[in-house]
Each structure stands twice: as C-alpha cells, then as structure tokens.
Backbone as JSON Lines, residues from 0, in Angstrom:
{"i":0,"aa":"M","n":[-4.6,11.43,21.8],"ca":[-4.99,10.54,20.72],"c":[-4.06,9.34,20.63]}
{"i":1,"aa":"K","n":[-2.79,9.56,20.9],"ca":[-1.84,8.45,20.81],"c":[-2.14,7.36,21.83]}
{"i":2,"aa":"E","n":[-2.92,7.69,22.87],"ca":[-3.27,6.7,23.89],"c":[-4.4,5.78,23.44]}
{"i":3,"aa":"L","n":[-5.13,6.15,22.39],"ca":[-6.18,5.29,21.87],"c":[-5.51,4.12,21.15]}
{"i":4,"aa":"P","n":[-5.86,2.88,21.5],"ca":[-5.13,1.73,20.97],"c":[-5.28,1.53,19.46]}
{"i":5,"aa":"F","n":[-6.28,2.12,18.85],"ca":[-6.52,1.92,17.42],"c":[-6.02,3.08,16.56]}
{"i":6,"aa":"I","n":[-5.3,4.01,17.17],"ca":[-4.81,5.19,16.46],"c":[-3.3,5.11,16.24]}
{"i":7,"aa":"E","n":[-2.89,5.36,15.02],"ca":[-1.47,5.55,14.72],"c":[-1.35,6.95,14.14]}
{"i":8,"aa":"V","n":[-0.61,7.79,14.78],"ca":[-0.46,9.17,14.35],"c":[0.79,9.28,13.47]}
{"i":9,"aa":"L","n":[0.59,9.75,12.26],"ca":[1.69,9.98,11.33],"c":[1.72,11.47,10.98]}
{"i":10,"aa":"T","n":[2.89,12.05,10.95],"ca":[3.03,13.46,10.58],"c":[4.13,13.61,9.54]}
{"i":11,"aa":"T","n":[4.05,14.68,8.79],"ca":[5.06,14.93,7.76],"c":[6.22,15.74,8.28]}
{"i":12,"aa":"G","n":[5.98,16.55,9.29],"ca":[7.02,17.46,9.76],"c":[7.31,18.56,8.75]}
{"i":13,"aa":"G","n":[6.49,18.63,7.7],"ca":[6.67,19.67,6.69],"c":[7.91,19.5,5.83]}
{"i":14,"aa":"T","n":[8.47,18.29,5.78],"ca":[9.75,18.11,5.08],"c":[9.65,17.2,3.86]}
{"i":15,"aa":"L","n":[8.45,16.79,3.46],"ca":[8.33,15.84,2.36],"c":[8.22,16.55,1.01]}
{"i":16,"aa":"D","n":[8.89,15.97,0.0],"ca":[8.72,16.52,-1.34],"c":[7.42,15.97,-1.93]}
{"i":17,"aa":"E","n":[7.08,16.37,-3.14],"ca":[5.78,16.03,-3.72],"c":[5.55,14.52,-3.82]}
{"i":18,"aa":"A","n":[6.54,13.77,-4.27],"ca":[6.39,12.32,-4.4],"c":[6.24,11.67,-3.02]}
{"i":19,"aa":"E","n":[7.04,12.12,-2.06],"ca":[6.95,11.57,-0.7],"c":[5.6,11.9,-0.08]}
{"i":20,"aa":"L","n":[5.1,13.1,-0.36],"ca":[3.81,13.52,0.18],"c":[2.69,12.65,-0.37]}
{"i":21,"aa":"R","n":[2.74,12.33,-1.64],"ca":[1.74,11.45,-2.25],"c":[1.77,10.08,-1.57]}
{"i":22,"aa":"D","n":[2.94,9.52,-1.39],"ca":[3.08,8.22,-0.72],"c":[2.57,8.3,0.72]}
{"i":23,"aa":"F","n":[2.86,9.4,1.39],"ca":[2.4,9.59,2.76],"c":[0.87,9.54,2.82]}
{"i":24,"aa":"Y","n":[0.21,10.28,1.95],"ca":[-1.26,10.29,1.96],"c":[-1.84,8.92,1.63]}
{"i":25,"aa":"H","n":[-1.18,8.16,0.78],"ca":[-1.67,6.82,0.46],"c":[-1.69,5.92,1.69]}
{"i":26,"aa":"R","n":[-0.83,6.16,2.64],"ca":[-0.75,5.33,3.86],"c":[-1.86,5.64,4.86]}
{"i":27,"aa":"L","n":[-2.53,6.77,4.7],"ca":[-3.51,7.22,5.7],"c":[-4.9,6.65,5.48]}
{"i":28,"aa":"A","n":[-5.58,6.37,6.58],"ca":[-7.01,6.03,6.51],"c":[-7.83,7.31,6.55]}
{"i":29,"aa":"Y","n":[-7.39,8.28,7.33],"ca":[-8.05,9.59,7.48],"c":[-6.98,10.66,7.6]}
{"i":30,"aa":"V","n":[-7.36,11.88,7.22],"ca":[-6.52,13.04,7.48],"c":[-7.15,13.75,8.66]}
{"i":31,"aa":"L","n":[-6.41,13.84,9.75],"ca":[-6.89,14.5,10.95],"c":[-6.27,15.88,11.05]}
{"i":32,"aa":"I","n":[-7.12,16.87,11.23],"ca":[-6.67,18.25,11.41],"c":[-7.04,18.65,12.84]}
{"i":33,"aa":"P","n":[-6.06,18.68,13.75],"ca":[-6.37,18.95,15.15],"c":[-6.26,20.43,15.54]}
{"i":34,"aa":"E","n":[-5.85,21.3,14.61],"ca":[-5.61,22.7,14.96],"c":[-6.86,23.4,15.47]}
{"i":35,"aa":"T","n":[-6.64,24.39,16.31],"ca":[-7.74,25.25,16.76],"c":[-7.69,26.6,16.06]}
{"i":36,"aa":"V","n":[-6.54,26.92,15.44],"ca":[-6.38,28.14,14.64],"c":[-5.6,27.73,13.4]}
{"i":37,"aa":"E","n":[-6.16,28.02,12.24],"ca":[-5.49,27.6,11.0],"c":[-6.03,28.43,9.86]}
{"i":38,"aa":"G","n":[-5.16,28.86,8.96],"ca":[-5.59,29.62,7.8],"c":[-6.08,28.75,6.67]}
{"i":39,"aa":"G","n":[-5.5,27.58,6.52],"ca":[-5.87,26.67,5.42],"c":[-6.81,25.6,5.9]}
{"i":40,"aa":"P","n":[-6.36,24.55,6.23],"ca":[-5.01,24.02,6.06],"c":[-4.85,23.29,4.72]}
{"i":41,"aa":"M","n":[-3.63,23.23,4.25],"ca":[-3.34,22.54,2.99],"c":[-3.66,21.05,3.09]}
{"i":42,"aa":"S","n":[-3.5,20.47,4.28],"ca":[-3.77,19.03,4.42],"c":[-5.23,18.7,4.12]}
{"i":43,"aa":"L","n":[-6.14,19.64,4.34],"ca":[-7.54,19.43,3.97],"c":[-7.66,19.28,2.46]}
{"i":44,"aa":"L","n":[-7.07,20.2,1.72],"ca":[-7.14,20.16,0.26],"c":[-6.37,18.96,-0.3]}
{"i":45,"aa":"E","n":[-5.18,18.72,0.23],"ca":[-4.37,17.59,-0.24],"c":[-5.05,16.27,0.05]}
{"i":46,"aa":"G","n":[-5.59,16.14,1.25],"ca":[-6.27,14.9,1.62],"c":[-7.47,14.62,0.72]}
{"i":47,"aa":"L","n":[-8.31,15.62,0.51],"ca":[-9.46,15.45,-0.38],"c":[-9.01,15.12,-1.8]}
{"i":48,"aa":"A","n":[-7.95,15.8,-2.27],"ca":[-7.43,15.53,-3.6],"c":[-6.94,14.09,-3.74]}
{"i":49,"aa":"M","n":[-6.47,13.51,-2.64],"ca":[-6.01,12.12,-2.65],"c":[-7.13,11.13,-2.32]}
{"i":50,"aa":"G","n":[-8.35,11.64,-2.17],"ca":[-9.49,10.76,-1.91],"c":[-9.6,10.29,-0.48]}
{"i":51,"aa":"K","n":[-8.97,10.99,0.44],"ca":[-8.99,10.59,1.85],"c":[-10.07,11.35,2.61]}
{"i":52,"aa":"P","n":[-10.8,10.66,3.5],"ca":[-11.75,11.37,4.34],"c":[-11.02,12.24,5.35]}
{"i":53,"aa":"I","n":[-11.67,13.32,5.73],"ca":[-11.06,14.32,6.59],"c":[-11.79,14.37,7.93]}
{"i":54,"aa":"I","n":[-11.04,14.55,9.02],"ca":[-11.6,14.83,10.34],"c":[-11.04,16.2,10.71]}
{"i":55,"aa":"A","n":[-11.94,17.19,10.85],"ca":[-11.47,18.56,11.03],"c":[-12.39,19.35,11.95]}
{"i":56,"aa":"P","n":[-11.83,20.34,12.64],"ca":[-12.67,21.22,13.45],"c":[-13.57,22.06,12.55]}
{"i":57,"aa":"S","n":[-14.83,22.16,12.9],"ca":[-15.81,22.8,12.02],"c":[-15.59,24.29,11.82]}
{"i":58,"aa":"E","n":[-15.0,24.98,12.77],"ca":[-14.88,26.44,12.67],"c":[-13.48,26.9,12.3]}
{"i":59,"aa":"V","n":[-12.63,26.05,11.85],"ca":[-11.24,26.41,11.63],"c":[-10.91,26.41,10.13]}
{"i":60,"aa":"G","n":[-10.21,27.45,9.71],"ca":[-9.73,27.53,8.33],"c":[-10.85,27.49,7.32]}
{"i":61,"aa":"I","n":[-10.59,26.82,6.2],"ca":[-11.54,26.78,5.09],"c":[-12.54,25.63,5.19]}
{"i":62,"aa":"V","n":[-12.56,24.92,6.3],"ca":[-13.48,23.8,6.46],"c":[-14.91,24.24,6.2]}
{"i":63,"aa":"S","n":[-15.28,25.42,6.69],"ca":[-16.66,25.91,6.54],"c":[-17.02,26.23,5.1]}
{"i":64,"aa":"E","n":[-16.04,26.32,4.22],"ca":[-16.33,26.6,2.81],"c":[-16.88,25.38,2.08]}
{"i":65,"aa":"F","n":[-16.78,24.22,2.72],"ca":[-17.29,22.99,2.11],"c":[-18.66,22.68,2.69]}
{"i":66,"aa":"A","n":[-19.6,22.31,1.81],"ca":[-20.94,21.94,2.26],"c":[-20.84,20.68,3.12]}
{"i":67,"aa":"E","n":[-21.89,20.41,3.88],"ca":[-21.92,19.18,4.67],"c":[-21.74,17.99,3.74]}
{"i":68,"aa":"T","n":[-20.84,17.13,4.09],"ca":[-20.51,15.96,3.28],"c":[-19.99,14.87,4.2]}
{"i":69,"aa":"P","n":[-20.25,13.62,3.88],"ca":[-19.68,12.54,4.71],"c":[-18.16,12.42,4.57]}
{"i":70,"aa":"H","n":[-17.59,13.16,3.63],"ca":[-16.14,13.09,3.4],"c":[-15.36,13.97,4.36]}
{"i":71,"aa":"I","n":[-16.06,14.86,5.06],"ca":[-15.42,15.7,6.08],"c":[-16.2,15.51,7.37]}
{"i":72,"aa":"R","n":[-15.56,14.86,8.35],"ca":[-16.16,14.69,9.67],"c":[-15.77,15.89,10.51]}
{"i":73,"aa":"R","n":[-16.74,16.61,11.0],"ca":[-16.46,17.83,11.75],"c":[-16.65,17.61,13.25]}
{"i":74,"aa":"Y","n":[-15.89,18.36,14.01],"ca":[-16.03,18.38,15.47],"c":[-15.71,19.79,15.94]}
{"i":75,"aa":"P","n":[-16.21,20.22,17.09],"ca":[-15.9,21.58,17.59],"c":[-14.42,21.7,17.94]}
{"i":76,"aa":"A","n":[-13.79,22.75,17.47],"ca":[-12.36,22.97,17.71],"c":[-12.06,22.93,19.2]}
{"i":77,"aa":"G","n":[-11.03,22.18,19.57],"ca":[-10.58,22.12,20.95],"c":[-11.35,21.15,21.82]}
{"i":78,"aa":"D","n":[-12.39,20.5,21.29],"ca":[-13.21,19.57,22.09],"c":[-12.65,18.16,21.95]}
{"i":79,"aa":"L","n":[-11.74,17.81,22.83],"ca":[-11.08,16.51,22.77],"c":[-12.06,15.36,22.93]}
{"i":80,"aa":"Q","n":[-13.07,15.54,23.77],"ca":[-14.04,14.47,24.0],"c":[-14.82,14.16,22.72]}
{"i":81,"aa":"L","n":[-15.29,15.2,22.02],"ca":[-16.02,14.96,20.77],"c":[-15.09,14.46,19.66]}
{"i":82,"aa":"L","n":[-13.85,14.94,19.63],"ca":[-12.89,14.42,18.66],"c":[-12.67,12.93,18.9]}
{"i":83,"aa":"T","n":[-12.5,12.54,20.15],"ca":[-12.32,11.13,20.47],"c":[-13.52,10.31,20.01]}
{"i":84,"aa":"Q","n":[-14.73,10.85,20.19],"ca":[-15.93,10.15,19.74],"c":[-15.95,10.0,18.22]}
{"i":85,"aa":"V","n":[-15.55,11.03,17.49],"ca":[-15.48,10.95,16.03],"c":[-14.48,9.87,15.62]}
{"i":86,"aa":"L","n":[-13.32,9.84,16.28],"ca":[-12.31,8.84,15.97],"c":[-12.84,7.43,16.24]}
{"i":87,"aa":"K","n":[-13.53,7.25,17.36],"ca":[-14.08,5.93,17.69],"c":[-15.14,5.52,16.67]}
{"i":88,"aa":"T","n":[-15.97,6.47,16.25],"ca":[-17.0,6.18,15.25],"c":[-16.35,5.74,13.94]}
{"i":89,"aa":"C","n":[-15.33,6.45,13.51],"ca":[-14.61,6.09,12.28],"c":[-14.01,4.69,12.39]}
{"i":90,"aa":"Y","n":[-13.43,4.39,13.53],"ca":[-12.84,3.07,13.74],"c":[-13.92,1.99,13.75]}
{"i":91,"aa":"D","n":[-15.04,2.25,14.41],"ca":[-16.14,1.28,14.42],"c":[-16.66,1.01,13.01]}
{"i":92,"aa":"E","n":[-16.74,2.05,12.2],"ca":[-17.18,1.88,10.81],"c":[-16.18,1.02,10.03]}
{"i":93,"aa":"K","n":[-14.9,1.23,10.28],"ca":[-13.88,0.41,9.63],"c":[-14.04,-1.06,10.03]}
{"i":94,"aa":"L","n":[-14.26,-1.31,11.31],"ca":[-14.46,-2.68,11.78],"c":[-15.7,-3.3,11.15]}
{"i":95,"aa":"E","n":[-16.74,-2.51,11.0],"ca":[-17.96,-3.02,10.38],"c":[-17.7,-3.42,8.93]}
{"i":96,"aa":"R","n":[-16.93,-2.63,8.19],"ca":[-16.59,-3.0,6.82],"c":[-15.8,-4.3,6.81]}
{"i":97,"aa":"T","n":[-14.91,-4.46,7.77],"ca":[-14.12,-5.68,7.87],"c":[-15.0,-6.88,8.18]}
{"i":98,"aa":"R","n":[-15.97,-6.69,9.08],"ca":[-16.87,-7.79,9.45],"c":[-17.69,-8.3,8.26]}
{"i":99,"aa":"L","n":[-17.96,-7.44,7.3],"ca":[-18.73,-7.86,6.13],"c":[-18.06,-9.0,5.37]}
{"i":100,"aa":"V","n":[-16.75,-9.07,5.44],"ca":[-16.03,-10.08,4.66],"c":[-15.19,-11.04,5.51]}
{"i":101,"aa":"Q","n":[-15.28,-10.95,6.81],"ca":[-14.38,-11.75,7.65],"c":[-14.54,-13.25,7.44]}
{"i":102,"aa":"D","n":[-15.71,-13.72,7.04],"ca":[-15.91,-15.15,6.84],"c":[-15.66,-15.58,5.39]}
{"i":103,"aa":"R","n":[-15.3,-14.64,4.56],"ca":[-15.08,-14.96,3.14],"c":[-13.6,-15.22,2.91]}
{"i":104,"aa":"T","n":[-13.2,-16.43,3.26],"ca":[-11.81,-16.83,3.09],"c":[-11.74,-17.97,2.07]}
{"i":105,"aa":"W","n":[-10.56,-18.19,1.56],"ca":[-10.38,-19.31,0.64],"c":[-10.7,-20.63,1.33]}
{"i":106,"aa":"D","n":[-10.35,-20.75,2.6],"ca":[-10.61,-22.0,3.32],"c":[-12.11,-22.26,3.45]}
{"i":107,"aa":"R","n":[-12.87,-21.24,3.78],"ca":[-14.32,-21.43,3.9],"c":[-14.95,-21.74,2.54]}
{"i":108,"aa":"W","n":[-14.44,-21.09,1.48],"ca":[-14.92,-21.37,0.14],"c":[-14.65,-22.83,-0.21]}
{"i":109,"aa":"A","n":[-13.42,-23.28,0.06],"ca":[-13.05,-24.66,-0.24],"c":[-13.9,-25.64,0.56]}
{"i":110,"aa":"E","n":[-14.1,-25.35,1.84],"ca":[-14.89,-26.25,2.68],"c":[-16.34,-26.3,2.22]}
{"i":111,"aa":"A","n":[-16.9,-25.16,1.83],"ca":[-18.28,-25.14,1.33],"c":[-18.41,-25.97,0.06]}
{"i":112,"aa":"H","n":[-17.43,-25.87,-0.84],"ca":[-17.47,-26.66,-2.06],"c":[-17.26,-28.15,-1.75]}
{"i":113,"aa":"H","n":[-16.42,-28.43,-0.79],"ca":[-16.22,-29.82,-0.38],"c":[-17.55,-30.41,0.1]}
{"i":114,"aa":"Q","n":[-18.27,-29.66,0.94],"ca":[-19.57,-30.13,1.44],"c":[-20.57,-30.3,0.29]}
{"i":115,"aa":"L","n":[-20.55,-29.39,-0.66],"ca":[-21.44,-29.48,-1.82],"c":[-21.14,-30.74,-2.62]}
{"i":116,"aa":"F","n":[-19.86,-30.97,-2.92],"ca":[-19.48,-32.15,-3.7],"c":[-19.81,-33.43,-2.93]}
{"i":117,"aa":"K","n":[-19.6,-33.4,-1.62],"ca":[-19.91,-34.56,-0.77],"c":[-21.4,-34.87,-0.85]}
{"i":118,"aa":"R","n":[-22.25,-33.83,-0.76],"ca":[-23.7,-34.03,-0.83],"c":[-24.11,-34.56,-2.21]}
{"i":119,"aa":"L","n":[-23.54,-34.0,-3.28],"ca":[-23.87,-34.44,-4.62],"c":[-23.46,-35.89,-4.85]}
{"i":120,"aa":"L","n":[-22.28,-36.26,-4.39],"ca":[-21.82,-37.65,-4.53],"c":[-22.71,-38.59,-3.73]}
{"i":121,"aa":"T","n":[-23.05,-38.22,-2.5],"ca":[-23.9,-39.05,-1.65],"c":[-25.27,-39.25,-2.3]}
{"i":122,"aa":"E","n":[-25.85,-38.19,-2.85],"ca":[-27.16,-38.28,-3.52],"c":[-27.12,-39.24,-4.71]}
{"i":123,"aa":"R","n":[-25.96,-39.4,-5.31],"ca":[-25.81,-40.27,-6.48],"c":[-25.27,-41.65,-6.11]}
{"i":124,"aa":"G","n":[-25.11,-41.87,-4.82],"ca":[-24.64,-43.17,-4.35],"c":[-23.16,-43.41,-4.6]}
{"i":125,"aa":"I","n":[-22.41,-42.38,-4.74],"ca":[-20.97,-42.5,-5.0],"c":[-20.23,-42.23,-3.69]}
{"i":126,"aa":"R","n":[-19.32,-43.14,-3.36],"ca":[-18.56,-43.0,-2.12],"c":[-17.56,-41.86,-2.24]}
{"i":127,"aa":"M","n":[-17.52,-41.04,-1.19],"ca":[-16.6,-39.91,-1.14],"c":[-15.2,-40.43,-0.88]}
{"i":128,"aa":"P","n":[-14.2,-40.0,-1.67],"ca":[-12.83,-40.45,-1.4],"c":[-12.33,-39.88,-0.07]}
{"i":129,"aa":"E","n":[-11.45,-40.6,0.58],"ca":[-10.88,-40.14,1.84],"c":[-9.83,-39.06,1.54]}
{"i":130,"aa":"P","n":[-9.77,-38.04,2.38],"ca":[-8.73,-37.01,2.15],"c":[-7.34,-37.58,2.44]}
{"i":131,"aa":"A","n":[-6.36,-36.94,1.86],"ca":[-4.98,-37.36,2.07],"c":[-4.6,-37.19,3.54]}
{"i":132,"aa":"S","n":[-3.66,-37.99,3.99],"ca":[-3.18,-37.9,5.36],"c":[-2.62,-36.51,5.62]}
{"i":133,"aa":"G","n":[-3.02,-35.9,6.73],"ca":[-2.53,-34.57,7.08],"c":[-3.34,-33.43,6.51]}
{"i":134,"aa":"F","n":[-4.37,-33.77,5.7],"ca":[-5.17,-32.71,5.09],"c":[-6.16,-32.12,6.08]}
{"i":135,"aa":"R","n":[-6.25,-30.8,6.06],"ca":[-7.36,-30.08,6.66],"c":[-7.44,-28.76,5.94]}
{"i":136,"aa":"F","n":[-8.61,-28.17,5.91],"ca":[-8.78,-26.94,5.18],"c":[-7.85,-25.88,5.77]}
{"i":137,"aa":"G","n":[-7.13,-25.21,4.91],"ca":[-6.23,-24.16,5.37],"c":[-4.82,-24.64,5.63]}
{"i":138,"aa":"M","n":[-4.61,-25.96,5.62],"ca":[-3.27,-26.43,5.92],"c":[-3.06,-27.79,5.28]}
{"i":139,"aa":"V","n":[-2.11,-27.88,4.42],"ca":[-1.75,-29.16,3.81],"c":[-0.33,-29.45,4.26]}
{"i":140,"aa":"V","n":[-0.15,-30.59,4.89],"ca":[1.17,-30.99,5.34],"c":[1.8,-31.89,4.28]}
{"i":141,"aa":"S","n":[2.99,-31.55,3.86],"ca":[3.64,-32.37,2.84],"c":[4.11,-33.67,3.46]}
{"i":142,"aa":"S","n":[4.23,-34.67,2.62],"ca":[4.66,-35.98,3.12],"c":[6.1,-35.98,3.6]}
{"i":143,"aa":"Q","n":[6.86,-34.94,3.23],"ca":[8.26,-34.87,3.65],"c":[8.4,-34.03,4.92]}
{"i":144,"aa":"G","n":[7.28,-33.55,5.49],"ca":[7.35,-32.83,6.73],"c":[7.81,-31.38,6.59]}
{"i":145,"aa":"S","n":[7.86,-30.86,5.37],"ca":[8.29,-29.46,5.21],"c":[7.14,-28.57,4.88]}
C-alpha cells in the first residue's frame, strides 16, 4: 500500500492517549483495517465514532455485525488486489469531489464580476477604466516592488 502514490499510511503503534487518539483520527481520510484475523477491531468502532469511513475485510472481527452501508467499504480478507481497487476507488471519489469546486476560486469570481461590470458599462456607453499597472487577477504588484 505504501507504494501507491496517493496513500499515506499512519499508525498509532498503540501508544496514544485519548486526546492524542482523537487528534489522530481527525487527520485520517479513511480508517483502513488490513488484518486477516481480528477480534474487534477497536479502530472500526473508534473510526465510526469519529465519523470516518472504514475500509475493512468483510469476514474479520465484528465487521459482519454491521449492515451493508457506504460507511464501511468491504473487501475479502487477504486479497491485496481487491483492497488496492477499493483504495483507488476511494481516491477517485475524493478527486471527483475536488473537481466539483476546482474552478471556484476567488480569482475566477473576481474575473467573472469584472466581465459583468465591463458588459454593463459598455451597454450604457460608459468607458471602462484601465486597470492599474501590474494588475492581473490573482496577483497585484505593489508600486514599491514588494
């Protein structure tokens, strides 16, 4: 998994106190449970309690006690190929969420309003003022060069 370029593996080492554990879970996008034999695991319960989606083997521990839900992504225990596919799917979904807003920047908002004001002024026969020297959307250069 560490060889996948979009994966960062974080572990607790079992040494975190309650406050540290809460902070640790806040840093995660998903809780991955890679075990093939497990009685719990506590990370399933803790992750769900923290609102984190879970990736877990379907036949291990208490995973089967939960009904089918999009909050627990299941894969066959020990099947690295299917686990990798689940990880790629999760990453692709994250990218898709990002793509929904990638063009919604302050610069694009400002430029769209600039074009609107330019059109309104032109329709009314009012000359558009020239922008200040060095101006471009997203970057204003001060007259002192700093």
